[in-house]
PQR file with spaces between the fields and no chain letter, atoms N, CA, C, O and H, PARSE charges and radii, in Angstrom:
ATOM       1  N    UNK     1      47.412   49.388   -1.206 -0.4000 1.5000
ATOM       2  CA   UNK     1      48.294   48.616   -2.043 -0.0000 2.0000
ATOM       3  C    UNK     1      48.538   49.359   -3.348  0.5500 1.7000
ATOM       4  O    UNK     1      47.625   49.977   -3.895 -0.5500 1.4000
ATOM       5  N    UNK     2      49.744   49.301   -3.838 -0.4000 1.5000
ATOM       6  CA   UNK     2      50.076   50.021   -5.066 -0.0000 2.0000
ATOM       7  C    UNK     2      49.419   49.407   -6.303  0.5500 1.7000
ATOM       8  O    UNK     2      49.031   48.239   -6.304 -0.5500 1.4000
ATOM       9  H    UNK     2      50.486   48.798   -3.393  0.4000 1.0000
ATOM      10  N    UNK     3      49.307   50.208   -7.339 -0.4000 1.5000
ATOM      11  CA   UNK     3      48.755   49.748   -8.605 -0.0000 2.0000
ATOM      12  C    UNK     3      49.781   48.870   -9.315  0.5500 1.7000
ATOM      13  O    UNK     3      50.941   48.810   -8.907 -0.5500 1.4000
ATOM      14  H    UNK     3      49.622   51.157   -7.338  0.4000 1.0000
ATOM      15  N    UNK     4      49.356   48.198  -10.364 -0.4000 1.5000
ATOM      16  CA   UNK     4      50.234   47.287  -11.093 -0.0000 2.0000
ATOM      17  C    UNK     4      51.455   48.023  -11.644  0.5500 1.7000
ATOM      18  O    UNK     4      52.557   47.475  -11.646 -0.5500 1.4000
ATOM      19  H    UNK     4      48.414   48.247  -10.695  0.4000 1.0000
ATOM      20  N    UNK     5      51.270   49.247  -12.106 -0.4000 1.5000
ATOM      21  CA   UNK     5      52.400   50.015  -12.642 -0.0000 2.0000
ATOM      22  C    UNK     5      53.461   50.238  -11.566  0.5500 1.7000
ATOM      23  O    UNK     5      54.656   50.167  -11.852 -0.5500 1.4000
ATOM      24  H    UNK     5      50.375   49.692  -12.104  0.4000 1.0000
ATOM      25  N    UNK     6      53.042   50.502  -10.356 -0.4000 1.5000
ATOM      26  CA   UNK     6      53.991   50.702   -9.258 -0.0000 2.0000
ATOM      27  C    UNK     6      54.647   49.387   -8.873  0.5500 1.7000
ATOM      28  O    UNK     6      55.821   49.363   -8.505 -0.5500 1.4000
ATOM      29  H    UNK     6      52.072   50.559  -10.123  0.4000 1.0000
ATOM      30  N    UNK     7      53.902   48.298   -8.955 -0.4000 1.5000
ATOM      31  CA   UNK     7      54.471   46.989   -8.627 -0.0000 2.0000
ATOM      32  C    UNK     7      55.553   46.592   -9.627  0.5500 1.7000
ATOM      33  O    UNK     7      56.529   45.936   -9.263 -0.5500 1.4000
ATOM      34  H    UNK     7      52.948   48.318   -9.254  0.4000 1.0000
ATOM      35  N    UNK     8      55.380   46.986  -10.878 -0.4000 1.5000
ATOM      36  CA   UNK     8      56.363   46.643  -11.912 -0.0000 2.0000
ATOM      37  C    UNK     8      57.710   47.304  -11.652  0.5500 1.7000
ATOM      38  O    UNK     8      58.733   46.840  -12.155 -0.5500 1.4000
ATOM      39  H    UNK     8      54.586   47.519  -11.174  0.4000 1.0000
ATOM      40  N    UNK     9      57.722   48.370  -10.880 -0.4000 1.5000
ATOM      41  CA   UNK     9      58.970   49.071  -10.573 -0.0000 2.0000
ATOM      42  C    UNK     9      59.766   48.376   -9.468  0.5500 1.7000
ATOM      43  O    UNK     9      60.947   48.668   -9.281 -0.5500 1.4000
ATOM      44  H    UNK     9      56.891   48.747  -10.472  0.4000 1.0000
ATOM      45  N    UNK    10      59.131   47.465   -8.737 -0.4000 1.5000
ATOM      46  CA   UNK    10      59.796   46.777   -7.639 -0.0000 2.0000
ATOM      47  C    UNK    10      60.622   45.614   -8.152  0.5500 1.7000
ATOM      48  O    UNK    10      60.348   45.054   -9.213 -0.5500 1.4000
ATOM      49  H    UNK    10      58.171   47.228   -8.889  0.4000 1.0000
ATOM      50  N    UNK    11      61.648   45.256   -7.373 -0.4000 1.5000
ATOM      51  CA   UNK    11      62.475   44.094   -7.701 -0.0000 2.0000
ATOM      52  C    UNK    11      61.716   42.823   -7.345  0.5500 1.7000
ATOM      53  O    UNK    11      60.743   42.856   -6.591 -0.5500 1.4000
ATOM      54  H    UNK    11      61.871   45.711   -6.511  0.4000 1.0000
ATOM      55  N    UNK    12      62.172   41.702   -7.897 -0.4000 1.5000
ATOM      56  CA   UNK    12      61.497   40.427   -7.660 -0.0000 2.0000
ATOM      57  C    UNK    12      61.416   40.084   -6.176  0.5500 1.7000
ATOM      58  O    UNK    12      60.373   39.641   -5.695 -0.5500 1.4000
ATOM      59  H    UNK    12      62.962   41.675   -8.510  0.4000 1.0000
ATOM      60  N    UNK    13      62.515   40.286   -5.452 -0.4000 1.5000
ATOM      61  CA   UNK    13      62.503   39.940   -4.029 -0.0000 2.0000
ATOM      62  C    UNK    13      61.543   40.824   -3.241  0.5500 1.7000
ATOM      63  O    UNK    13      60.931   40.371   -2.274 -0.5500 1.4000
ATOM      64  H    UNK    13      63.362   40.645   -5.843  0.4000 1.0000
ATOM      65  N    UNK    14      61.411   42.080   -3.651 -0.4000 1.5000
ATOM      66  CA   UNK    14      60.457   42.972   -2.999 -0.0000 2.0000
ATOM      67  C    UNK    14      59.024   42.522   -3.282  0.5500 1.7000
ATOM      68  O    UNK    14      58.160   42.581   -2.407 -0.5500 1.4000
ATOM      69  H    UNK    14      61.909   42.448   -4.437  0.4000 1.0000
ATOM      70  N    UNK    15      58.785   42.073   -4.513 -0.4000 1.5000
ATOM      71  CA   UNK    15      57.456   41.579   -4.864 -0.0000 2.0000
ATOM      72  C    UNK    15      57.122   40.331   -4.058  0.5500 1.7000
ATOM      73  O    UNK    15      55.997   40.179   -3.583 -0.5500 1.4000
ATOM      74  H    UNK    15      59.487   42.025   -5.223  0.4000 1.0000
ATOM      75  N    UNK    16      58.087   39.447   -3.905 -0.4000 1.5000
ATOM      76  CA   UNK    16      57.846   38.225   -3.139 -0.0000 2.0000
ATOM      77  C    UNK    16      57.589   38.545   -1.668  0.5500 1.7000
ATOM      78  O    UNK    16      56.759   37.901   -1.025 -0.5500 1.4000
ATOM      79  H    UNK    16      59.001   39.571   -4.291  0.4000 1.0000
ATOM      80  N    UNK    17      58.303   39.542   -1.136 -0.4000 1.5000
ATOM      81  CA   UNK    17      58.052   39.978    0.242 -0.0000 2.0000
ATOM      82  C    UNK    17      56.631   40.535    0.375  0.5500 1.7000
ATOM      83  O    UNK    17      55.913   40.230    1.327 -0.5500 1.4000
ATOM      84  H    UNK    17      58.977   40.065   -1.658  0.4000 1.0000
ATOM      85  N    UNK    18      56.248   41.355   -0.599 -0.4000 1.5000
ATOM      86  CA   UNK    18      54.910   41.956   -0.602 -0.0000 2.0000
ATOM      87  C    UNK    18      53.850   40.867   -0.706  0.5500 1.7000
ATOM      88  O    UNK    18      52.804   40.950   -0.062 -0.5500 1.4000
ATOM      89  H    UNK    18      56.831   41.603   -1.373  0.4000 1.0000
ATOM      90  N    UNK    19      54.120   39.840   -1.521 -0.4000 1.5000
ATOM      91  CA   UNK    19      53.188   38.732   -1.680 -0.0000 2.0000
ATOM      92  C    UNK    19      53.016   37.987   -0.362  0.5500 1.7000
ATOM      93  O    UNK    19      51.898   37.648    0.026 -0.5500 1.4000
ATOM      94  H    UNK    19      54.969   39.773   -2.044  0.4000 1.0000
ATOM      95  N    UNK    20      54.121   37.736    0.320 -0.4000 1.5000
ATOM      96  CA   UNK    20      54.051   37.059    1.615 -0.0000 2.0000
ATOM      97  C    UNK    20      53.264   37.857    2.640  0.5500 1.7000
ATOM      98  O    UNK    20      52.463   37.302    3.392 -0.5500 1.4000
ATOM      99  H    UNK    20      55.029   38.012    0.005  0.4000 1.0000
ATOM     100  N    UNK    21      53.498   39.161    2.663 -0.4000 1.5000
ATOM     101  CA   UNK    21      52.775   40.028    3.596 -0.0000 2.0000
ATOM     102  C    UNK    21      51.275   40.025    3.284  0.5500 1.7000
ATOM     103  O    UNK    21      50.446   39.975    4.192 -0.5500 1.4000
ATOM     104  H    UNK    21      54.149   39.612    2.052  0.4000 1.0000
ATOM     105  N    UNK    22      50.941   40.077    2.008 -0.4000 1.5000
ATOM     106  CA   UNK    22      49.534   40.100    1.618 -0.0000 2.0000
ATOM     107  C    UNK    22      48.846   38.785    1.965  0.5500 1.7000
ATOM     108  O    UNK    22      47.701   38.781    2.417 -0.5500 1.4000
ATOM     109  H    UNK    22      51.615   40.118    1.270  0.4000 1.0000
ATOM     110  N    UNK    23      49.536   37.681    1.755 -0.4000 1.5000
ATOM     111  CA   UNK    23      48.953   36.385    2.103 -0.0000 2.0000
ATOM     112  C    UNK    23      48.743   36.267    3.609  0.5500 1.7000
ATOM     113  O    UNK    23      47.745   35.705    4.062 -0.5500 1.4000
ATOM     114  H    UNK    23      50.466   37.685    1.388  0.4000 1.0000
ATOM     115  N    UNK    24      49.686   36.797    4.379 -0.4000 1.5000
ATOM     116  CA   UNK    24      49.544   36.786    5.835 -0.0000 2.0000
ATOM     117  C    UNK    24      48.364   37.655    6.255  0.5500 1.7000
ATOM     118  O    UNK    24      47.599   37.292    7.148 -0.5500 1.4000
ATOM     119  H    UNK    24      50.496   37.253    4.011  0.4000 1.0000
ATOM     120  N    UNK    25      48.226   38.807    5.599 -0.4000 1.5000
ATOM     121  CA   UNK    25      47.104   39.703    5.906 -0.0000 2.0000
ATOM     122  C    UNK    25      45.773   39.033    5.573  0.5500 1.7000
ATOM     123  O    UNK    25      44.807   39.160    6.324 -0.5500 1.4000
ATOM     124  H    UNK    25      48.847   39.101    4.874  0.4000 1.0000
ATOM     125  N    UNK    26      45.722   38.318    4.445 -0.4000 1.5000
ATOM     126  CA   UNK    26      44.505   37.606    4.070 -0.0000 2.0000
ATOM     127  C    UNK    26      44.167   36.536    5.105  0.5500 1.7000
ATOM     128  O    UNK    26      43.002   36.356    5.462 -0.5500 1.4000
ATOM     129  H    UNK    26      46.508   38.215    3.834  0.4000 1.0000
ATOM     130  N    UNK    27      45.178   35.835    5.579 -0.4000 1.5000
ATOM     131  CA   UNK    27      44.969   34.828    6.627 -0.0000 2.0000
ATOM     132  C    UNK    27      44.379   35.471    7.875  0.5500 1.7000
ATOM     133  O    UNK    27      43.422   34.963    8.460 -0.5500 1.4000
ATOM     134  H    UNK    27      46.124   35.981    5.289  0.4000 1.0000
ATOM     135  N    UNK    28      44.965   36.594    8.271 -0.4000 1.5000
ATOM     136  CA   UNK    28      44.485   37.290    9.467 -0.0000 2.0000
ATOM     137  C    UNK    28      43.049   37.779    9.291  0.5500 1.7000
ATOM     138  O    UNK    28      42.244   37.693   10.218 -0.5500 1.4000
ATOM     139  H    UNK    28      45.742   37.007    7.796  0.4000 1.0000
ATOM     140  N    UNK    29      42.729   38.287    8.110 -0.4000 1.5000
ATOM     141  CA   UNK    29      41.368   38.759    7.853 -0.0000 2.0000
ATOM     142  C    UNK    29      40.372   37.602    7.893  0.5500 1.7000
ATOM     143  O    UNK    29      39.275   37.736    8.434 -0.5500 1.4000
ATOM     144  H    UNK    29      43.382   38.356    7.356  0.4000 1.0000
ATOM     145  N    UNK    30      40.762   36.476    7.320 -0.4000 1.5000
ATOM     146  CA   UNK    30      39.881   35.304    7.356 -0.0000 2.0000
ATOM     147  C    UNK    30      39.673   34.825    8.788  0.5500 1.7000
ATOM     148  O    UNK    30      38.581   34.397    9.161 -0.5500 1.4000
ATOM     149  H    UNK    30      41.654   36.367    6.881  0.4000 1.0000
ATOM     150  N    UNK    31      40.727   34.905    9.572 -0.4000 1.5000
ATOM     151  CA   UNK    31      40.627   34.520   10.982 -0.0000 2.0000
ATOM     152  C    UNK    31      39.671   35.461   11.706  0.5500 1.7000
ATOM     153  O    UNK    31      38.835   35.024   12.497 -0.5500 1.4000
ATOM     154  H    UNK    31      41.614   35.253    9.268  0.4000 1.0000
ATOM     155  N    UNK    32      39.804   36.760   11.427 -0.4000 1.5000
ATOM     156  CA   UNK    32      38.927   37.743   12.069 -0.0000 2.0000
ATOM     157  C    UNK    32      37.473   37.539   11.682  0.5500 1.7000
ATOM     158  O    UNK    32      36.584   37.682   12.522 -0.5500 1.4000
ATOM     159  H    UNK    32      40.483   37.114   10.784  0.4000 1.0000
ATOM     160  N    UNK    33      37.215   37.204   10.413 -0.4000 1.5000
ATOM     161  CA   UNK    33      35.829   36.998    9.994 -0.0000 2.0000
ATOM     162  C    UNK    33      35.263   35.744   10.635  0.5500 1.7000
ATOM     163  O    UNK    33      34.073   35.688   10.942 -0.5500 1.4000
ATOM     164  H    UNK    33      37.937   37.088    9.731  0.4000 1.0000
ATOM     165  N    UNK    34      36.103   34.735   10.841 -0.4000 1.5000
ATOM     166  CA   UNK    34      35.639   33.493   11.468 -0.0000 2.0000
ATOM     167  C    UNK    34      35.293   33.710   12.939  0.5500 1.7000
ATOM     168  O    UNK    34      34.405   33.051   13.479 -0.5500 1.4000
ATOM     169  H    UNK    34      37.070   34.780   10.591  0.4000 1.0000
ATOM     170  N    UNK    35      35.997   34.634   13.578 -0.4000 1.5000
ATOM     171  CA   UNK    35      35.739   34.901   14.989 -0.0000 2.0000
ATOM     172  C    UNK    35      34.758   36.048   15.187  0.5500 1.7000
ATOM     173  O    UNK    35      34.440   36.413   16.319 -0.5500 1.4000
ATOM     174  H    UNK    35      36.719   35.169   13.139  0.4000 1.0000
ATOM     175  N    UNK    36      34.275   36.620   14.072 -0.4000 1.5000
ATOM     176  CA   UNK    36      33.285   37.686   14.170 -0.0000 2.0000
ATOM     177  C    UNK    36      33.864   39.040   14.519  0.5500 1.7000
ATOM     178  O    UNK    36      33.129   39.920   14.965 -0.5500 1.4000
ATOM     179  H    UNK    36      34.533   36.323   13.153  0.4000 1.0000
ATOM     180  N    UNK    37      35.160   39.234   14.331 -0.4000 1.5000
ATOM     181  CA   UNK    37      35.801   40.503   14.690 -0.0000 2.0000
ATOM     182  C    UNK    37      35.956   41.458   13.507  0.5500 1.7000
ATOM     183  O    UNK    37      36.231   42.643   13.696 -0.5500 1.4000
ATOM     184  H    UNK    37      35.758   38.519   13.968  0.4000 1.0000
ATOM     185  N    UNK    38      35.782   40.948   12.299 -0.4000 1.5000
ATOM     186  CA   UNK    38      36.004   41.783   11.114 -0.0000 2.0000
ATOM     187  C    UNK    38      34.772   42.633   10.834  0.5500 1.7000
ATOM     188  O    UNK    38      33.667   42.114   10.668 -0.5500 1.4000
ATOM     189  H    UNK    38      35.559   39.985   12.146  0.4000 1.0000
ATOM     190  N    UNK    39      34.978   43.951   10.783 -0.4000 1.5000
ATOM     191  CA   UNK    39      33.869   44.869   10.541 -0.0000 2.0000
ATOM     192  C    UNK    39      33.690   45.154    9.057  0.5500 1.7000
ATOM     193  O    UNK    39      32.561   45.302    8.591 -0.5500 1.4000
ATOM     194  H    UNK    39      35.875   44.372   10.917  0.4000 1.0000
ATOM     195  N    UNK    40      34.784   45.233    8.309 -0.4000 1.5000
ATOM     196  CA   UNK    40      34.714   45.580    6.893 -0.0000 2.0000
ATOM     197  C    UNK    40      35.162   44.375    6.063  0.5500 1.7000
ATOM     198  O    UNK    40      36.357   44.177    5.843 -0.5500 1.4000
ATOM     199  H    UNK    40      35.701   45.112    8.688  0.4000 1.0000
ATOM     200  N    UNK    41      34.206   43.581    5.610 -0.4000 1.5000
ATOM     201  CA   UNK    41      34.548   42.373    4.857 -0.0000 2.0000
ATOM     202  C    UNK    41      35.067   42.686    3.453  0.5500 1.7000
ATOM     203  O    UNK    41      35.589   41.793    2.785 -0.5500 1.4000
ATOM     204  H    UNK    41      33.235   43.742    5.789  0.4000 1.0000
ATOM     205  N    UNK    42      34.939   43.906    3.002 -0.4000 1.5000
ATOM     206  CA   UNK    42      35.462   44.297    1.690 -0.0000 2.0000
ATOM     207  C    UNK    42      36.991   44.252    1.671  0.5500 1.7000
ATOM     208  O    UNK    42      37.597   44.177    0.602 -0.5500 1.4000
ATOM     209  H    UNK    42      34.515   44.631    3.545  0.4000 1.0000
ATOM     210  N    UNK    43      37.605   44.296    2.837 -0.4000 1.5000
ATOM     211  CA   UNK    43      39.070   44.219    2.910 -0.0000 2.0000
ATOM     212  C    UNK    43      39.569   42.905    2.323  0.5500 1.7000
ATOM     213  O    UNK    43      40.640   42.864    1.717 -0.5500 1.4000
ATOM     214  H    UNK    43      37.113   44.356    3.705  0.4000 1.0000
ATOM     215  N    UNK    44      38.804   41.834    2.497 -0.4000 1.5000
ATOM     216  CA   UNK    44      39.223   40.534    1.987 -0.0000 2.0000
ATOM     217  C    UNK    44      39.327   40.584    0.468  0.5500 1.7000
ATOM     218  O    UNK    44      40.306   40.101   -0.101 -0.5500 1.4000
ATOM     219  H    UNK    44      37.934   41.867    2.989  0.4000 1.0000
ATOM     220  N    UNK    45      38.336   41.156   -0.189 -0.4000 1.5000
ATOM     221  CA   UNK    45      38.356   41.267   -1.646 -0.0000 2.0000
ATOM     222  C    UNK    45      39.530   42.111   -2.113  0.5500 1.7000
ATOM     223  O    UNK    45      40.170   41.790   -3.114 -0.5500 1.4000
ATOM     224  H    UNK    45      37.540   41.548    0.273  0.4000 1.0000
ATOM     225  N    UNK    46      39.814   43.185   -1.396 -0.4000 1.5000
ATOM     226  CA   UNK    46      40.917   44.063   -1.776 -0.0000 2.0000
ATOM     227  C    UNK    46      42.250   43.345   -1.666  0.5500 1.7000
ATOM     228  O    UNK    46      43.096   43.467   -2.552 -0.5500 1.4000
ATOM     229  H    UNK    46      39.294   43.447   -0.583  0.4000 1.0000
ATOM     230  N    UNK    47      42.447   42.599   -0.591 -0.4000 1.5000
ATOM     231  CA   UNK    47      43.711   41.883   -0.405 -0.0000 2.0000
ATOM     232  C    UNK    47      43.853   40.788   -1.465  0.5500 1.7000
ATOM     233  O    UNK    47      44.949   40.561   -1.978 -0.5500 1.4000
ATOM     234  H    UNK    47      41.760   42.500    0.129  0.4000 1.0000
ATOM     235  N    UNK    48      42.756   40.116   -1.792 -0.4000 1.5000
ATOM     236  CA   UNK    48      42.804   39.098   -2.853 -0.0000 2.0000
ATOM     237  C    UNK    48      43.196   39.734   -4.189  0.5500 1.7000
ATOM     238  O    UNK    48      43.977   39.166   -4.952 -0.5500 1.4000
ATOM     239  H    UNK    48      41.866   40.301   -1.375  0.4000 1.0000
ATOM     240  N    UNK    49      42.653   40.901   -4.457 -0.4000 1.5000
ATOM     241  CA   UNK    49      42.983   41.614   -5.685 -0.0000 2.0000
ATOM     242  C    UNK    49      44.464   41.998   -5.703  0.5500 1.7000
ATOM     243  O    UNK    49      45.127   41.896   -6.735 -0.5500 1.4000
ATOM     244  H    UNK    49      42.019   41.363   -3.837  0.4000 1.0000
ATOM     245  N    UNK    50      44.974   42.438   -4.552 -0.4000 1.5000
ATOM     246  CA   UNK    50      46.385   42.799   -4.453 -0.0000 2.0000
ATOM     247  C    UNK    50      47.279   41.584   -4.714  0.5500 1.7000
ATOM     248  O    UNK    50      48.292   41.689   -5.406 -0.5500 1.4000
ATOM     249  H    UNK    50      44.436   42.520   -3.714  0.4000 1.0000
ATOM     250  N    UNK    51      46.899   40.440   -4.159 -0.4000 1.5000
ATOM     251  CA   UNK    51      47.668   39.212   -4.370 -0.0000 2.0000
ATOM     252  C    UNK    51      47.658   38.853   -5.861  0.5500 1.7000
ATOM     253  O    UNK    51      48.692   38.483   -6.418 -0.5500 1.4000
ATOM     254  H    UNK    51      46.076   40.355   -3.597  0.4000 1.0000
ATOM     255  N    UNK    52      46.509   38.960   -6.492 -0.4000 1.5000
ATOM     256  CA   UNK    52      46.406   38.659   -7.919 -0.0000 2.0000
ATOM     257  C    UNK    52      47.268   39.604   -8.743  0.5500 1.7000
ATOM     258  O    UNK    52      47.904   39.182   -9.709 -0.5500 1.4000
ATOM     259  H    UNK    52      45.669   39.261   -6.039  0.4000 1.0000
ATOM     260  N    UNK    53      47.295   40.882   -8.367 -0.4000 1.5000
ATOM     261  CA   UNK    53      48.120   41.866   -9.067 -0.0000 2.0000
ATOM     262  C    UNK    53      49.599   41.495   -8.986  0.5500 1.7000
ATOM     263  O    UNK    53      50.315   41.537   -9.987 -0.5500 1.4000
ATOM     264  H    UNK    53      46.778   41.225   -7.583  0.4000 1.0000
ATOM     265  N    UNK    54      50.044   41.135   -7.794 -0.4000 1.5000
ATOM     266  CA   UNK    54      51.446   40.766   -7.602 -0.0000 2.0000
ATOM     267  C    UNK    54      51.773   39.515   -8.409  0.5500 1.7000
ATOM     268  O    UNK    54      52.807   39.461   -9.075 -0.5500 1.4000
ATOM     269  H    UNK    54      49.463   41.101   -6.981  0.4000 1.0000
ATOM     270  N    UNK    55      50.902   38.512   -8.357 -0.4000 1.5000
ATOM     271  CA   UNK    55      51.128   37.284   -9.117 -0.0000 2.0000
ATOM     272  C    UNK    55      51.168   37.561  -10.618  0.5500 1.7000
ATOM     273  O    UNK    55      51.935   36.929  -11.344 -0.5500 1.4000
ATOM     274  H    UNK    55      50.062   38.556   -7.816  0.4000 1.0000
ATOM     275  N    UNK    56      50.353   38.491  -11.084 -0.4000 1.5000
ATOM     276  CA   UNK    56      50.339   38.847  -12.499 -0.0000 2.0000
ATOM     277  C    UNK    56      51.669   39.452  -12.916  0.5500 1.7000
ATOM     278  O    UNK    56      52.216   39.091  -13.959 -0.5500 1.4000
ATOM     279  H    UNK    56      49.730   39.004  -10.494  0.4000 1.0000
ATOM     280  N    UNK    57      52.191   40.361  -12.120 -0.4000 1.5000
ATOM     281  CA   UNK    57      53.462   41.005  -12.443 -0.0000 2.0000
ATOM     282  C    UNK    57      54.591   39.970  -12.433  0.5500 1.7000
ATOM     283  O    UNK    57      55.456   39.993  -13.309 -0.5500 1.4000
ATOM     284  H    UNK    57      51.747   40.655  -11.273  0.4000 1.0000
ATOM     285  N    UNK    58      54.588   39.068  -11.455 -0.4000 1.5000
ATOM     286  CA   UNK    58      55.613   38.025  -11.403 -0.0000 2.0000
ATOM     287  C    UNK    58      55.523   37.117  -12.627  0.5500 1.7000
ATOM     288  O    UNK    58      56.545   36.734  -13.197 -0.5500 1.4000
ATOM     289  H    UNK    58      53.884   39.049  -10.744  0.4000 1.0000
ATOM     290  N    UNK    59      54.309   36.778  -13.027 -0.4000 1.5000
ATOM     291  CA   UNK    59      54.121   35.912  -14.194 -0.0000 2.0000
ATOM     292  C    UNK    59      54.556   36.617  -15.469  0.5500 1.7000
ATOM     293  O    UNK    59      55.151   35.989  -16.345 -0.5500 1.4000
ATOM     294  H    UNK    59      53.479   37.090  -12.564  0.4000 1.0000
ATOM     295  N    UNK    60      54.268   37.914  -15.591 -0.4000 1.5000
ATOM     296  CA   UNK    60      54.713   38.679  -16.760 -0.0000 2.0000
ATOM     297  C    UNK    60      56.231   38.624  -16.887  0.5500 1.7000
ATOM     298  O    UNK    60      56.765   38.453  -17.983 -0.5500 1.4000
ATOM     299  H    UNK    60      53.784   38.423  -14.879  0.4000 1.0000
ATOM     300  N    UNK    61      56.915   38.769  -15.766 -0.4000 1.5000
ATOM     301  CA   UNK    61      58.382   38.728  -15.776 -0.0000 2.0000
ATOM     302  C    UNK    61      58.882   37.334  -16.143  0.5500 1.7000
ATOM     303  O    UNK    61      59.857   37.189  -16.882 -0.5500 1.4000
ATOM     304  H    UNK    61      56.481   38.908  -14.876  0.4000 1.0000
ATOM     305  N    UNK    62      58.219   36.329  -15.631 -0.4000 1.5000
ATOM     306  CA   UNK    62      58.597   34.948  -15.932 -0.0000 2.0000
ATOM     307  C    UNK    62      58.448   34.670  -17.429  0.5500 1.7000
ATOM     308  O    UNK    62      59.321   34.058  -18.044 -0.5500 1.4000
ATOM     309  H    UNK    62      57.428   36.447  -15.031  0.4000 1.0000
ATOM     310  N    UNK    63      57.341   35.124  -18.002 -0.4000 1.5000
ATOM     311  CA   UNK    63      57.105   34.911  -19.428 -0.0000 2.0000
ATOM     312  C    UNK    63      58.100   35.697  -20.280  0.5500 1.7000
ATOM     313  O    UNK    63      58.561   35.199  -21.307 -0.5500 1.4000
ATOM     314  H    UNK    63      56.632   35.621  -17.502  0.4000 1.0000
ATOM     315  N    UNK    64      58.430   36.902  -19.869 -0.4000 1.5000
ATOM     316  CA   UNK    64      59.396   37.720  -20.600 -0.0000 2.0000
ATOM     317  C    UNK    64      60.775   37.074  -20.567  0.5500 1.7000
ATOM     318  O    UNK    64      61.493   37.093  -21.567 -0.5500 1.4000
ATOM     319  H    UNK    64      58.055   37.306  -19.035  0.4000 1.0000
ATOM     320  N    UNK    65      61.150   36.507  -19.433 -0.4000 1.5000
ATOM     321  CA   UNK    65      62.443   35.846  -19.312 -0.0000 2.0000
ATOM     322  C    UNK    65      62.487   34.599  -20.199  0.5500 1.7000
ATOM     323  O    UNK    65      63.500   34.330  -20.845 -0.5500 1.4000
ATOM     324  H    UNK    65      60.567   36.492  -18.620  0.4000 1.0000
ATOM     325  N    UNK    66      61.400   33.850  -20.227 -0.4000 1.5000
ATOM     326  CA   UNK    66      61.350   32.650  -21.065 -0.0000 2.0000
ATOM     327  C    UNK    66      61.400   33.021  -22.536  0.5500 1.7000
ATOM     328  O    UNK    66      62.046   32.333  -23.325 -0.5500 1.4000
ATOM     329  H    UNK    66      60.577   34.069  -19.702  0.4000 1.0000
ATOM     330  N    UNK    67      60.734   34.089  -22.911 -0.4000 1.5000
ATOM     331  CA   UNK    67      60.760   34.536  -24.297 -0.0000 2.0000
ATOM     332  C    UNK    67      62.146   35.002  -24.694  0.5500 1.7000
ATOM     333  O    UNK    67      62.610   34.719  -25.799 -0.5500 1.4000
ATOM     334  H    UNK    67      60.210   34.648  -22.269  0.4000 1.0000
ATOM     335  N    UNK    68      62.811   35.720  -23.789 -0.4000 1.5000
ATOM     336  CA   UNK    68      64.168   36.182  -24.056 -0.0000 2.0000
ATOM     337  C    UNK    68      65.116   35.004  -24.229  0.5500 1.7000
ATOM     338  O    UNK    68      65.997   35.035  -25.087 -0.5500 1.4000
ATOM     339  H    UNK    68      62.434   35.949  -22.892  0.4000 1.0000
ATOM     340  N    UNK    69      64.940   33.963  -23.416 -0.4000 1.5000
ATOM     341  CA   UNK    69      65.789   32.783  -23.518 -0.0000 2.0000
ATOM     342  C    UNK    69      65.536   32.064  -24.844  0.5500 1.7000
ATOM     343  O    UNK    69      66.475   31.554  -25.455 -0.5500 1.4000
ATOM     344  H    UNK    69      64.224   33.937  -22.719  0.4000 1.0000
ATOM     345  N    UNK    70      64.302   32.016  -25.290 -0.4000 1.5000
ATOM     346  CA   UNK    70      63.978   31.377  -26.573 -0.0000 2.0000
ATOM     347  C    UNK    70      64.588   32.148  -27.728  0.5500 1.7000
ATOM     348  O    UNK    70      65.097   31.549  -28.675 -0.5500 1.4000
ATOM     349  H    UNK    70      63.539   32.430  -24.794  0.4000 1.0000
ATOM     350  N    UNK    71      64.541   33.461  -27.658 -0.4000 1.5000
ATOM     351  CA   UNK    71      65.124   34.294  -28.717 -0.0000 2.0000
ATOM     352  C    UNK    71      66.627   34.083  -28.771  0.5500 1.7000
ATOM     353  O    UNK    71      67.199   34.005  -29.858 -0.5500 1.4000
ATOM     354  H    UNK    71      64.128   33.947  -26.889  0.4000 1.0000
ATOM     355  N    UNK    72      67.282   33.987  -27.610 -0.4000 1.5000
ATOM     356  CA   UNK    72      68.728   33.774  -27.573 -0.0000 2.0000
ATOM     357  C    UNK    72      69.093   32.426  -28.174  0.5500 1.7000
ATOM     358  O    UNK    72      70.091   32.319  -28.886 -0.5500 1.4000
ATOM     359  H    UNK    72      66.818   34.050  -26.726  0.4000 1.0000
ATOM     360  N    UNK    73      68.293   31.387  -27.897 -0.4000 1.5000
ATOM     361  CA   UNK    73      68.580   30.057  -28.435 -0.0000 2.0000
ATOM     362  C    UNK    73      68.454   30.024  -29.950  0.5500 1.7000
ATOM     363  O    UNK    73      69.196   29.310  -30.624 -0.5500 1.4000
ATOM     364  H    UNK    73      67.482   31.474  -27.318  0.4000 1.0000
ATOM     365  N    UNK    74      67.521   30.791  -30.481 -0.4000 1.5000
ATOM     366  CA   UNK    74      67.287   30.797  -31.915 -0.0000 2.0000
ATOM     367  C    UNK    74      68.239   31.715  -32.661  0.5500 1.7000
ATOM     368  O    UNK    74      68.269   31.703  -33.891 -0.5500 1.4000
ATOM     369  H    UNK    74      66.918   31.371  -29.934  0.4000 1.0000
ATOM     370  N    UNK    75      69.005   32.499  -31.949 -0.4000 1.5000
ATOM     371  CA   UNK    75      69.917   33.439  -32.607 -0.0000 2.0000
ATOM     372  C    UNK    75      71.233   32.789  -32.955  0.5500 1.7000
ATOM     373  O    UNK    75      72.115   33.441  -33.514 -0.5500 1.4000
ATOM     374  H    UNK    75      68.980   32.509  -30.949  0.4000 1.0000
């Protein structure tokens, strides 16, 4: 998974696609661990971290947009 700096270069729709894929991967990993098929449980932590990274970048953009709208209203 790319670092936060690389995620910031992606468009919003690409980030949302990546988020969906990561959530699906996390579901699959949890399913594998429940059935005893997962060999490397560290993958779960990595995917969770990736999801958090994507959510952070989306939230940063949301906050920046809200701040820009507030500045425009006050101008």
